[in-house]
PyMOL commands that place a pseudoatom at each C-alpha (Angstrom):
pseudoatom trace, name=CA, resn=MET, resi=1, chain=A, elem=C, hetatm=0, pos=[38.974, 11.041, 15.497]
pseudoatom trace, name=CA, resn=LEU, resi=2, chain=A, elem=C, hetatm=0, pos=[40.082, 10.720, 11.898]
pseudoatom trace, name=CA, resn=SER, resi=3, chain=A, elem=C, hetatm=0, pos=[40.237, 6.915, 12.096]
pseudoatom trace, name=CA, resn=THR, resi=4, chain=A, elem=C, hetatm=0, pos=[36.756, 6.788, 13.634]
pseudoatom trace, name=CA, resn=THR, resi=5, chain=A, elem=C, hetatm=0, pos=[35.437, 8.903, 10.781]
pseudoatom trace, name=CA, resn=ARG, resi=6, chain=A, elem=C, hetatm=0, pos=[37.075, 6.602, 8.219]
pseudoatom trace, name=CA, resn=ILE, resi=7, chain=A, elem=C, hetatm=0, pos=[35.582, 3.517, 9.876]
pseudoatom trace, name=CA, resn=THR, resi=8, chain=A, elem=C, hetatm=0, pos=[32.164, 5.164, 9.973]
pseudoatom trace, name=CA, resn=LEU, resi=9, chain=A, elem=C, hetatm=0, pos=[32.407, 6.207, 6.332]
pseudoatom trace, name=CA, resn=ALA, resi=10, chain=A, elem=C, hetatm=0, pos=[33.555, 2.726, 5.360]
pseudoatom trace, name=CA, resn=ALA, resi=11, chain=A, elem=C, hetatm=0, pos=[30.602, 1.180, 7.186]
pseudoatom trace, name=CA, resn=LEU, resi=12, chain=A, elem=C, hetatm=0, pos=[27.976, 3.397, 5.539]
pseudoatom trace, name=CA, resn=PRO, resi=13, chain=A, elem=C, hetatm=0, pos=[27.853, 1.570, 2.186]
pseudoatom trace, name=CA, resn=MET, resi=14, chain=A, elem=C, hetatm=0, pos=[27.522, -1.777, 3.972]
pseudoatom trace, name=CA, resn=ALA, resi=15, chain=A, elem=C, hetatm=0, pos=[24.709, -0.440, 6.148]
pseudoatom trace, name=CA, resn=ALA, resi=16, chain=A, elem=C, hetatm=0, pos=[22.945, 0.990, 3.107]
pseudoatom trace, name=CA, resn=LEU, resi=17, chain=A, elem=C, hetatm=0, pos=[23.294, -2.335, 1.290]
pseudoatom trace, name=CA, resn=ALA, resi=18, chain=A, elem=C, hetatm=0, pos=[21.904, -4.240, 4.271]
pseudoatom trace, name=CA, resn=LEU, resi=19, chain=A, elem=C, hetatm=0, pos=[18.927, -1.902, 4.511]
pseudoatom trace, name=CA, resn=GLY, resi=20, chain=A, elem=C, hetatm=0, pos=[18.317, -2.171, 0.783]
pseudoatom trace, name=CA, resn=LEU, resi=21, chain=A, elem=C, hetatm=0, pos=[18.391, -5.945, 0.810]
pseudoatom trace, name=CA, resn=SER, resi=22, chain=A, elem=C, hetatm=0, pos=[16.048, -6.163, 3.775]
pseudoatom trace, name=CA, resn=GLY, resi=23, chain=A, elem=C, hetatm=0, pos=[13.352, -4.492, 1.672]
pseudoatom trace, name=CA, resn=CYS, resi=24, chain=A, elem=C, hetatm=0, pos=[13.701, -6.891, -1.275]
pseudoatom trace, name=CA, resn=ASP, resi=25, chain=A, elem=C, hetatm=0, pos=[11.191, -9.652, -1.829]
pseudoatom trace, name=CA, resn=SER, resi=26, chain=A, elem=C, hetatm=0, pos=[12.452, -13.120, -2.581]
pseudoatom trace, name=CA, resn=PRO, resi=27, chain=A, elem=C, hetatm=0, pos=[11.581, -14.552, -6.015]
pseudoatom trace, name=CA, resn=ALA, resi=28, chain=A, elem=C, hetatm=0, pos=[9.074, -16.882, -4.357]
pseudoatom trace, name=CA, resn=GLU, resi=29, chain=A, elem=C, hetatm=0, pos=[7.433, -13.986, -2.531]
pseudoatom trace, name=CA, resn=GLU, resi=30, chain=A, elem=C, hetatm=0, pos=[7.240, -11.970, -5.747]
pseudoatom trace, name=CA, resn=GLN, resi=31, chain=A, elem=C, hetatm=0, pos=[5.621, -14.920, -7.520]
pseudoatom trace, name=CA, resn=VAL, resi=32, chain=A, elem=C, hetatm=0, pos=[3.003, -15.319, -4.783]
pseudoatom trace, name=CA, resn=GLU, resi=33, chain=A, elem=C, hetatm=0, pos=[2.246, -11.595, -4.927]
pseudoatom trace, name=CA, resn=GLU, resi=34, chain=A, elem=C, hetatm=0, pos=[1.855, -11.744, -8.723]
pseudoatom trace, name=CA, resn=GLN, resi=35, chain=A, elem=C, hetatm=0, pos=[-0.512, -14.698, -8.398]
pseudoatom trace, name=CA, resn=ALA, resi=36, chain=A, elem=C, hetatm=0, pos=[-2.451, -12.913, -5.659]
pseudoatom trace, name=CA, resn=GLU, resi=37, chain=A, elem=C, hetatm=0, pos=[-2.845, -9.880, -7.921]
pseudoatom trace, name=CA, resn=ALA, resi=38, chain=A, elem=C, hetatm=0, pos=[-4.023, -12.116, -10.792]
pseudoatom trace, name=CA, resn=ILE, resi=39, chain=A, elem=C, hetatm=0, pos=[-6.617, -13.755, -8.538]
pseudoatom trace, name=CA, resn=ASP, resi=40, chain=A, elem=C, hetatm=0, pos=[-7.877, -10.356, -7.407]
pseudoatom trace, name=CA, resn=GLU, resi=41, chain=A, elem=C, hetatm=0, pos=[-8.100, -9.172, -11.023]
pseudoatom trace, name=CA, resn=SER, resi=42, chain=A, elem=C, hetatm=0, pos=[-10.042, -12.311, -11.941]
pseudoatom trace, name=CA, resn=TYR, resi=43, chain=A, elem=C, hetatm=0, pos=[-12.630, -11.604, -9.226]
pseudoatom trace, name=CA, resn=GLU, resi=44, chain=A, elem=C, hetatm=0, pos=[-12.794, -7.998, -10.442]
pseudoatom trace, name=CA, resn=ALA, resi=45, chain=A, elem=C, hetatm=0, pos=[-13.492, -9.230, -13.985]
pseudoatom trace, name=CA, resn=GLN, resi=46, chain=A, elem=C, hetatm=0, pos=[-16.216, -11.574, -12.721]
pseudoatom trace, name=CA, resn=ALA, resi=47, chain=A, elem=C, hetatm=0, pos=[-17.806, -8.671, -10.866]
pseudoatom trace, name=CA, resn=ASP, resi=48, chain=A, elem=C, hetatm=0, pos=[-17.750, -6.572, -14.034]
pseudoatom trace, name=CA, resn=VAL, resi=49, chain=A, elem=C, hetatm=0, pos=[-19.490, -9.384, -15.941]
pseudoatom trace, name=CA, resn=VAL, resi=50, chain=A, elem=C, hetatm=0, pos=[-22.188, -9.703, -13.265]
pseudoatom trace, name=CA, resn=GLU, resi=51, chain=A, elem=C, hetatm=0, pos=[-22.864, -5.964, -13.476]
pseudoatom trace, name=CA, resn=SER, resi=52, chain=A, elem=C, hetatm=0, pos=[-22.838, -5.963, -17.276]
pseudoatom trace, name=CA, resn=LEU, resi=53, chain=A, elem=C, hetatm=0, pos=[-25.331, -8.799, -17.480]
pseudoatom trace, name=CA, resn=ALA, resi=54, chain=A, elem=C, hetatm=0, pos=[-27.706, -6.907, -15.194]
pseudoatom trace, name=CA, resn=GLU, resi=55, chain=A, elem=C, hetatm=0, pos=[-27.726, -3.758, -17.344]
pseudoatom trace, name=CA, resn=GLY, resi=56, chain=A, elem=C, hetatm=0, pos=[-31.230, -3.078, -18.597]
pseudoatom trace, name=CA, resn=ALA, resi=57, chain=A, elem=C, hetatm=0, pos=[-32.753, -5.460, -16.056]
pseudoatom trace, name=CA, resn=PRO, resi=58, chain=A, elem=C, hetatm=0, pos=[-35.351, -4.300, -13.544]
pseudoatom trace, name=CA, resn=GLU, resi=59, chain=A, elem=C, hetatm=0, pos=[-33.930, -2.131, -10.765]
pseudoatom trace, name=CA, resn=GLN, resi=60, chain=A, elem=C, hetatm=0, pos=[-34.226, -4.855, -8.133]
pseudoatom trace, name=CA, resn=GLU, resi=61, chain=A, elem=C, hetatm=0, pos=[-32.157, -7.240, -10.260]
pseudoatom trace, name=CA, resn=GLN, resi=62, chain=A, elem=C, hetatm=0, pos=[-29.569, -4.540, -10.923]
pseudoatom trace, name=CA, resn=GLU, resi=63, chain=A, elem=C, hetatm=0, pos=[-29.229, -3.860, -7.199]
pseudoatom trace, name=CA, resn=ALA, resi=64, chain=A, elem=C, hetatm=0, pos=[-28.833, -7.579, -6.485]
pseudoatom trace, name=CA, resn=ALA, resi=65, chain=A, elem=C, hetatm=0, pos=[-26.181, -7.795, -9.205]
pseudoatom trace, name=CA, resn=GLU, resi=66, chain=A, elem=C, hetatm=0, pos=[-24.322, -4.811, -7.761]
pseudoatom trace, name=CA, resn=GLN, resi=67, chain=A, elem=C, hetatm=0, pos=[-24.359, -6.442, -4.336]
pseudoatom trace, name=CA, resn=ARG, resi=68, chain=A, elem=C, hetatm=0, pos=[-23.062, -9.707, -5.807]
pseudoatom trace, name=CA, resn=ALA, resi=69, chain=A, elem=C, hetatm=0, pos=[-20.357, -7.805, -7.698]
pseudoatom trace, name=CA, resn=ASP, resi=70, chain=A, elem=C, hetatm=0, pos=[-19.299, -6.007, -4.516]
pseudoatom trace, name=CA, resn=GLU, resi=71, chain=A, elem=C, hetatm=0, pos=[-19.070, -9.363, -2.729]
pseudoatom trace, name=CA, resn=LEU, resi=72, chain=A, elem=C, hetatm=0, pos=[-16.901, -10.768, -5.524]
pseudoatom trace, name=CA, resn=ARG, resi=73, chain=A, elem=C, hetatm=0, pos=[-14.575, -7.772, -5.400]
pseudoatom trace, name=CA, resn=GLU, resi=74, chain=A, elem=C, hetatm=0, pos=[-14.293, -8.031, -1.633]
pseudoatom trace, name=CA, resn=ARG, resi=75, chain=A, elem=C, hetatm=0, pos=[-13.590, -11.764, -1.811]
pseudoatom trace, name=CA, resn=GLY, resi=76, chain=A, elem=C, hetatm=0, pos=[-10.840, -11.200, -4.381]
pseudoatom trace, name=CA, resn=GLU, resi=77, chain=A, elem=C, hetatm=0, pos=[-9.275, -8.463, -2.279]
pseudoatom trace, name=CA, resn=ASN, resi=78, chain=A, elem=C, hetatm=0, pos=[-9.411, -10.634, 0.858]
pseudoatom trace, name=CA, resn=ILE, resi=79, chain=A, elem=C, hetatm=0, pos=[-7.749, -13.556, -0.915]
pseudoatom trace, name=CA, resn=LYS, resi=80, chain=A, elem=C, hetatm=0, pos=[-5.048, -11.266, -2.302]
pseudoatom trace, name=CA, resn=ASP, resi=81, chain=A, elem=C, hetatm=0, pos=[-4.382, -9.738, 1.127]
pseudoatom trace, name=CA, resn=HIS, resi=82, chain=A, elem=C, hetatm=0, pos=[-4.247, -13.167, 2.775]
pseudoatom trace, name=CA, resn=LEU, resi=83, chain=A, elem=C, hetatm=0, pos=[-1.787, -14.546, 0.218]
pseudoatom trace, name=CA, resn=GLU, resi=84, chain=A, elem=C, hetatm=0, pos=[0.453, -11.483, 0.416]
pseudoatom trace, name=CA, resn=GLU, resi=85, chain=A, elem=C, hetatm=0, pos=[0.495, -11.565, 4.219]
pseudoatom trace, name=CA, resn=ALA, resi=86, chain=A, elem=C, hetatm=0, pos=[1.298, -15.282, 4.211]
pseudoatom trace, name=CA, resn=ALA, resi=87, chain=A, elem=C, hetatm=0, pos=[4.111, -14.712, 1.708]
pseudoatom trace, name=CA, resn=ASP, resi=88, chain=A, elem=C, hetatm=0, pos=[5.541, -11.901, 3.831]
pseudoatom trace, name=CA, resn=GLU, resi=89, chain=A, elem=C, hetatm=0, pos=[5.520, -14.102, 6.926]
pseudoatom trace, name=CA, resn=GLU, resi=90, chain=A, elem=C, hetatm=0, pos=[6.705, -17.384, 5.454]
pseudoatom trace, name=CA, resn=LEU, resi=91, chain=A, elem=C, hetatm=0, pos=[8.885, -16.616, 2.426]
for i in range(1, 91): cmd.bond("trace and resi %d" % i, "trace and resi %d" % (i + 1))
show_as sticks, trace
zoom trace
């Protein structure tokens, strides 16, 4: 029983290392995720500009600008999600 315990204890650090490494992203995957985040932030900034330009405009124009801004934010989020999923699957 003592030798089994020693083998088990010796295997624990290796198992922990293997589990830790399985959760790490490759450098390529990290780069894709950073680019995906930058793209999403760029769409967010565009949406903010659209809303800012509509401030003080008639209500109908403001509502149209808000809708356009929401579409931009959604598009950015969709692109980010797609790139991150592709990186997870392929890298």
